[in-house]
ZABATI-961463 format. One record per residue (C-alpha): z, x negated, y. Coordinates in pm, 1 decimal, padded with zeros to 6 digits. Example, Ala and Ser with C-alpha at 12.3 -4.5 7.8 and 13.67 -1.06 7.14 Angstrom:
# ZABATI-961463
<r><zz>00780.0</zz><xx>-01230.0</xx><yy>-00450.0</yy></r>
<r><zz>00714.0</zz><xx>-01367.0</xx><yy>-00106.0</yy></r>
***
This chain:
# ZABATI-961463
<r><zz>12187.9</zz><xx>-05375.9</xx><yy>05200.6</yy></r>
<r><zz>11899.8</zz><xx>-05601.5</xx><yy>05102.1</yy></r>
<r><zz>12017.8</zz><xx>-05937.9</xx><yy>05012.8</yy></r>
<r><zz>11799.9</zz><xx>-06254.7</xx><yy>05047.0</yy></r>
<r><zz>11876.3</zz><xx>-06624.9</xx><yy>05009.7</yy></r>
<r><zz>11772.0</zz><xx>-06876.5</xx><yy>05271.9</yy></r>
<r><zz>11559.4</zz><xx>-07054.9</xx><yy>05005.6</yy></r>
<r><zz>11374.2</zz><xx>-06729.9</xx><yy>04952.4</yy></r>
<r><zz>11219.3</zz><xx>-06736.3</xx><yy>05283.0</yy></r>
<r><zz>10890.0</zz><xx>-06925.2</xx><yy>05221.1</yy></r>
<r><zz>10660.4</zz><xx>-06786.7</xx><yy>05487.9</yy></r>
<r><zz>10617.2</zz><xx>-06636.4</xx><yy>05822.4</yy></r>
<r><zz>10570.1</zz><xx>-06299.5</xx><yy>05645.8</yy></r>
<r><zz>10935.0</zz><xx>-06326.2</xx><yy>05506.7</yy></r>
<r><zz>11057.4</zz><xx>-06397.5</xx><yy>05847.1</yy></r>
<r><zz>10865.2</zz><xx>-06103.6</xx><yy>06004.5</yy></r>
<r><zz>11007.2</zz><xx>-05861.5</xx><yy>05743.9</yy></r>
<r><zz>11356.3</zz><xx>-05979.8</xx><yy>05843.8</yy></r>
<r><zz>11290.5</zz><xx>-05953.5</xx><yy>06213.3</yy></r>
<r><zz>11126.8</zz><xx>-05596.9</xx><yy>06173.3</yy></r>
<r><zz>11400.7</zz><xx>-05475.9</xx><yy>05939.4</yy></r>
<r><zz>11688.6</zz><xx>-05248.8</xx><yy>06053.3</yy></r>
<r><zz>11904.1</zz><xx>-05385.4</xx><yy>05781.2</yy></r>
<r><zz>11897.3</zz><xx>-05768.0</xx><yy>05829.9</yy></r>
<r><zz>11981.6</zz><xx>-05955.4</xx><yy>05529.0</yy></r>
<r><zz>12253.1</zz><xx>-06247.2</xx><yy>05507.1</yy></r>
<r><zz>12089.9</zz><xx>-06546.2</xx><yy>05646.4</yy></r>
<r><zz>12393.9</zz><xx>-06767.3</xx><yy>05717.4</yy></r>
<r><zz>12595.2</zz><xx>-06751.5</xx><yy>05403.8</yy></r>
<r><zz>12846.4</zz><xx>-07035.2</xx><yy>05501.3</yy></r>
<r><zz>13060.1</zz><xx>-07007.5</xx><yy>05819.5</yy></r>
<r><zz>13128.1</zz><xx>-07347.4</xx><yy>05964.8</yy></r>
<r><zz>13249.7</zz><xx>-07474.5</xx><yy>06291.3</yy></r>
<r><zz>12912.4</zz><xx>-07364.3</xx><yy>06441.4</yy></r>
<r><zz>12910.5</zz><xx>-07077.7</xx><yy>06694.6</yy></r>
<r><zz>12607.8</zz><xx>-06849.0</xx><yy>06631.8</yy></r>
<r><zz>12573.9</zz><xx>-06547.8</xx><yy>06827.8</yy></r>
<r><zz>12382.4</zz><xx>-06235.8</xx><yy>06748.4</yy></r>
<r><zz>12295.1</zz><xx>-06042.8</xx><yy>07093.1</yy></r>
<r><zz>12232.0</zz><xx>-05673.2</xx><yy>07058.2</yy></r>
<r><zz>12362.8</zz><xx>-05644.4</xx><yy>06702.2</yy></r>
<r><zz>12422.1</zz><xx>-05287.4</xx><yy>06724.0</yy></r>
<r><zz>12690.9</zz><xx>-05102.1</xx><yy>06508.0</yy></r>
<r><zz>12601.4</zz><xx>-05321.1</xx><yy>06209.7</yy></r>
<r><zz>12244.0</zz><xx>-05251.3</xx><yy>06140.6</yy></r>
<r><zz>12140.7</zz><xx>-05583.6</xx><yy>06253.1</yy></r>
<r><zz>12433.6</zz><xx>-05782.1</xx><yy>06129.0</yy></r>
<r><zz>12370.3</zz><xx>-06133.2</xx><yy>06018.6</yy></r>
<r><zz>12664.2</zz><xx>-06275.7</xx><yy>05833.5</yy></r>
<r><zz>12770.2</zz><xx>-06616.4</xx><yy>05991.4</yy></r>
<r><zz>12696.6</zz><xx>-06485.3</xx><yy>06349.5</yy></r>
<r><zz>12923.7</zz><xx>-06325.2</xx><yy>06599.2</yy></r>
<r><zz>12781.5</zz><xx>-05990.1</xx><yy>06725.0</yy></r>
<r><zz>12778.7</zz><xx>-05910.8</xx><yy>07092.4</yy></r>
<r><zz>12684.5</zz><xx>-05566.9</xx><yy>07205.7</yy></r>
<r><zz>12755.8</zz><xx>-05279.2</xx><yy>07421.7</yy></r>
<r><zz>13031.4</zz><xx>-05152.6</xx><yy>07495.6</yy></r>
<r><zz>13220.9</zz><xx>-05473.0</xx><yy>07438.1</yy></r>
<r><zz>12958.7</zz><xx>-05668.9</xx><yy>07625.5</yy></r>
<r><zz>12695.8</zz><xx>-05523.8</xx><yy>07867.8</yy></r>
<r><zz>12399.1</zz><xx>-05756.6</xx><yy>07887.1</yy></r>
<r><zz>12277.8</zz><xx>-05602.7</xx><yy>08220.9</yy></r>
<r><zz>12601.5</zz><xx>-05725.1</xx><yy>08409.5</yy></r>
<r><zz>12832.1</zz><xx>-05937.0</xx><yy>08186.6</yy></r>
<r><zz>12826.0</zz><xx>-06304.2</xx><yy>08126.9</yy></r>
<r><zz>12805.0</zz><xx>-06408.1</xx><yy>07760.9</yy></r>
<r><zz>13184.3</zz><xx>-06472.2</xx><yy>07699.7</yy></r>
<r><zz>13151.0</zz><xx>-06824.2</xx><yy>07589.8</yy></r>
<r><zz>13181.1</zz><xx>-07161.5</xx><yy>07786.8</yy></r>
<r><zz>12877.1</zz><xx>-07366.9</xx><yy>07910.2</yy></r>
<r><zz>12714.8</zz><xx>-07579.5</xx><yy>07633.1</yy></r>
<r><zz>12938.1</zz><xx>-07425.2</xx><yy>07344.3</yy></r>
<r><zz>12698.7</zz><xx>-07217.9</xx><yy>07135.6</yy></r>
<r><zz>12466.3</zz><xx>-07355.5</xx><yy>06855.3</yy></r>
<r><zz>12234.4</zz><xx>-07078.8</xx><yy>06809.0</yy></r>
<r><zz>12157.4</zz><xx>-06716.7</xx><yy>06926.8</yy></r>
<r><zz>11955.6</zz><xx>-06448.8</xx><yy>06756.6</yy></r>
<r><zz>11813.6</zz><xx>-06153.7</xx><yy>06948.5</yy></r>
<r><zz>11620.2</zz><xx>-05910.8</xx><yy>06734.2</yy></r>
<r><zz>11440.3</zz><xx>-05622.4</xx><yy>06920.9</yy></r>
<r><zz>11701.7</zz><xx>-05646.5</xx><yy>07176.6</yy></r>
<r><zz>11557.4</zz><xx>-05795.7</xx><yy>07495.9</yy></r>
<r><zz>11306.5</zz><xx>-05512.2</xx><yy>07557.0</yy></r>
<r><zz>11600.0</zz><xx>-05294.7</xx><yy>07608.9</yy></r>
<r><zz>11719.4</zz><xx>-05484.7</xx><yy>07904.0</yy></r>
<r><zz>11608.9</zz><xx>-05440.1</xx><yy>08261.9</yy></r>
<r><zz>11748.2</zz><xx>-05780.0</xx><yy>08385.2</yy></r>
<r><zz>11599.5</zz><xx>-06012.0</xx><yy>08127.5</yy></r>
<r><zz>11618.9</zz><xx>-06339.9</xx><yy>08357.4</yy></r>
<r><zz>11994.7</zz><xx>-06273.4</xx><yy>08378.9</yy></r>
<r><zz>12020.0</zz><xx>-06273.2</xx><yy>07995.5</yy></r>
<r><zz>11786.7</zz><xx>-06569.8</xx><yy>07958.7</yy></r>
<r><zz>12003.2</zz><xx>-06765.9</xx><yy>08205.4</yy></r>
<r><zz>12324.2</zz><xx>-06685.6</xx><yy>08023.0</yy></r>
<r><zz>12147.4</zz><xx>-06794.0</xx><yy>07694.4</yy></r>
<r><zz>12053.6</zz><xx>-07121.3</xx><yy>07871.8</yy></r>
<r><zz>12413.7</zz><xx>-07158.0</xx><yy>08016.0</yy></r>
<r><zz>12596.3</zz><xx>-07124.9</xx><yy>07682.5</yy></r>
<r><zz>12363.4</zz><xx>-07302.7</xx><yy>07440.6</yy></r>
<r><zz>12435.1</zz><xx>-07648.2</xx><yy>07352.1</yy></r>
<r><zz>12159.9</zz><xx>-07921.3</xx><yy>07415.4</yy></r>
<r><zz>11942.6</zz><xx>-07907.8</xx><yy>07090.7</yy></r>
<r><zz>12058.6</zz><xx>-07545.6</xx><yy>07047.6</yy></r>
<r><zz>11797.9</zz><xx>-07269.0</xx><yy>06987.0</yy></r>
<r><zz>11759.3</zz><xx>-06902.5</xx><yy>07053.0</yy></r>
<r><zz>11541.4</zz><xx>-06691.4</xx><yy>06795.9</yy></r>
<r><zz>11389.4</zz><xx>-06393.5</xx><yy>06962.7</yy></r>
<r><zz>11196.3</zz><xx>-06117.7</xx><yy>06829.5</yy></r>
<r><zz>11048.1</zz><xx>-05839.2</xx><yy>07058.7</yy></r>
<r><zz>10746.0</zz><xx>-05605.1</xx><yy>07042.5</yy></r>
<r><zz>10432.6</zz><xx>-05751.8</xx><yy>07172.0</yy></r>
<r><zz>10337.0</zz><xx>-05604.3</xx><yy>07510.3</yy></r>
<r><zz>10050.5</zz><xx>-05374.8</xx><yy>07411.2</yy></r>
<r><zz>10158.2</zz><xx>-05264.6</xx><yy>07088.0</yy></r>
<r><zz>10253.8</zz><xx>-04903.5</xx><yy>06981.6</yy></r>
<r><zz>10605.5</zz><xx>-05037.0</xx><yy>06896.5</yy></r>
<r><zz>10645.8</zz><xx>-05122.5</xx><yy>07257.7</yy></r>
<r><zz>10504.1</zz><xx>-04802.9</xx><yy>07408.7</yy></r>
<r><zz>10665.6</zz><xx>-04549.0</xx><yy>07172.5</yy></r>
<r><zz>11023.7</zz><xx>-04607.5</xx><yy>07269.9</yy></r>
<r><zz>11139.3</zz><xx>-04468.6</xx><yy>07595.4</yy></r>
<r><zz>11429.3</zz><xx>-04715.3</xx><yy>07594.1</yy></r>
<r><zz>11194.8</zz><xx>-05032.9</xx><yy>07627.6</yy></r>
<r><zz>11209.4</zz><xx>-05169.8</xx><yy>07981.3</yy></r>
<r><zz>11066.8</zz><xx>-05512.5</xx><yy>07943.5</yy></r>
<r><zz>10730.9</zz><xx>-05645.7</xx><yy>07831.0</yy></r>
<r><zz>10653.8</zz><xx>-05973.2</xx><yy>07650.3</yy></r>
<r><zz>10361.4</zz><xx>-06164.2</xx><yy>07555.5</yy></r>
<r><zz>10276.7</zz><xx>-06534.2</xx><yy>07475.8</yy></r>
<r><zz>10304.6</zz><xx>-06654.1</xx><yy>07833.0</yy></r>
<r><zz>10625.1</zz><xx>-06461.5</xx><yy>07940.4</yy></r>
<r><zz>10892.7</zz><xx>-06714.3</xx><yy>07852.3</yy></r>
<r><zz>10681.0</zz><xx>-07019.1</xx><yy>07997.2</yy></r>
<r><zz>10611.2</zz><xx>-06842.9</xx><yy>08326.7</yy></r>
<r><zz>10981.6</zz><xx>-06759.8</xx><yy>08345.4</yy></r>
<r><zz>11071.4</zz><xx>-07112.7</xx><yy>08306.1</yy></r>
<r><zz>10805.5</zz><xx>-07264.9</xx><yy>08537.3</yy></r>
<r><zz>10677.0</zz><xx>-07020.8</xx><yy>08806.4</yy></r>
<r><zz>10835.8</zz><xx>-07031.4</xx><yy>09163.2</yy></r>
<r><zz>10845.2</zz><xx>-06653.0</xx><yy>09151.4</yy></r>
<r><zz>11118.3</zz><xx>-06657.1</xx><yy>08888.7</yy></r>
<r><zz>11265.2</zz><xx>-07007.4</xx><yy>08936.5</yy></r>
<r><zz>11544.3</zz><xx>-07007.8</xx><yy>09203.8</yy></r>
<r><zz>11643.9</zz><xx>-07300.2</xx><yy>09404.5</yy></r>
<r><zz>11998.3</zz><xx>-07250.7</xx><yy>09272.8</yy></r>
<r><zz>11902.3</zz><xx>-07237.4</xx><yy>08902.8</yy></r>
<r><zz>11689.9</zz><xx>-07449.5</xx><yy>08691.7</yy></r>
<r><zz>11621.5</zz><xx>-07368.5</xx><yy>08320.1</yy></r>
<r><zz>11684.4</zz><xx>-07625.6</xx><yy>08048.1</yy></r>
<r><zz>11510.8</zz><xx>-07419.9</xx><yy>07802.9</yy></r>
<r><zz>11158.4</zz><xx>-07460.4</xx><yy>07670.0</yy></r>
<r><zz>10942.0</zz><xx>-07267.0</xx><yy>07420.5</yy></r>
<r><zz>10960.0</zz><xx>-07417.6</xx><yy>07086.8</yy></r>
<r><zz>10738.0</zz><xx>-07214.2</xx><yy>06883.0</yy></r>
<r><zz>10585.7</zz><xx>-06860.0</xx><yy>06904.7</yy></r>
<r><zz>10398.6</zz><xx>-06632.6</xx><yy>06678.1</yy></r>
<r><zz>10224.9</zz><xx>-06278.1</xx><yy>06741.6</yy></r>
<r><zz>10272.6</zz><xx>-06121.8</xx><yy>06422.5</yy></r>
<r><zz>10248.9</zz><xx>-05794.3</xx><yy>06261.2</yy></r>
<r><zz>10154.4</zz><xx>-05600.8</xx><yy>05949.4</yy></r>
<r><zz>09925.9</zz><xx>-05378.5</xx><yy>06158.4</yy></r>
<r><zz>09784.6</zz><xx>-05424.3</xx><yy>06502.8</yy></r>
<r><zz>09980.3</zz><xx>-05128.8</xx><yy>06638.6</yy></r>
<r><zz>10325.6</zz><xx>-05287.1</xx><yy>06540.1</yy></r>
<r><zz>10262.8</zz><xx>-05630.2</xx><yy>06667.7</yy></r>
<r><zz>10583.0</zz><xx>-05837.3</xx><yy>06760.1</yy></r>
<r><zz>10634.5</zz><xx>-06175.1</xx><yy>06948.5</yy></r>
<r><zz>10863.1</zz><xx>-06414.6</xx><yy>06771.2</yy></r>
<r><zz>10973.0</zz><xx>-06705.7</xx><yy>06989.3</yy></r>
<r><zz>11226.6</zz><xx>-06981.4</xx><yy>06947.8</yy></r>
<r><zz>11351.0</zz><xx>-07122.0</xx><yy>07268.7</yy></r>
<r><zz>11516.8</zz><xx>-07458.7</xx><yy>07246.4</yy></r>
<r><zz>11753.7</zz><xx>-07612.5</xx><yy>07503.0</yy></r>
<r><zz>11664.4</zz><xx>-07967.0</xx><yy>07620.4</yy></r>
***
């Protein structure tokens, strides 16, 4: 396992390498009272110390609610996970439900037109820089019975080469 200290992350490139790595270094070295979830952590290859992994078979993102109370989670990480989900709107509603106000979700997904997106037959959902904003504001997605409290904090389209572009997004709960 690669080890890295938080103070060693000095650039977006450093964050990109972490997001693209299949062995994620320890980012949270101290576990405190905060509840930090790691969605789609797999069987350990996307483990981040200080986070609680949620993944199949214990949690089915397609149909199961995130097993936490409303407004009880401080942060959520989802690294190369959402593109494998057919019902992304349901997962984002769940992220919105469980995050505390001021909480955030850090999400890394392949960019919609990248080779990284199209080379995996298990990729069901596509993302670009407009995806989350449209989800939160367009009537096609916004139902009368649910109003998002999330907003796009920041986004980057990043990659080492064009064929492997990723979208890095931080969603913040108002």
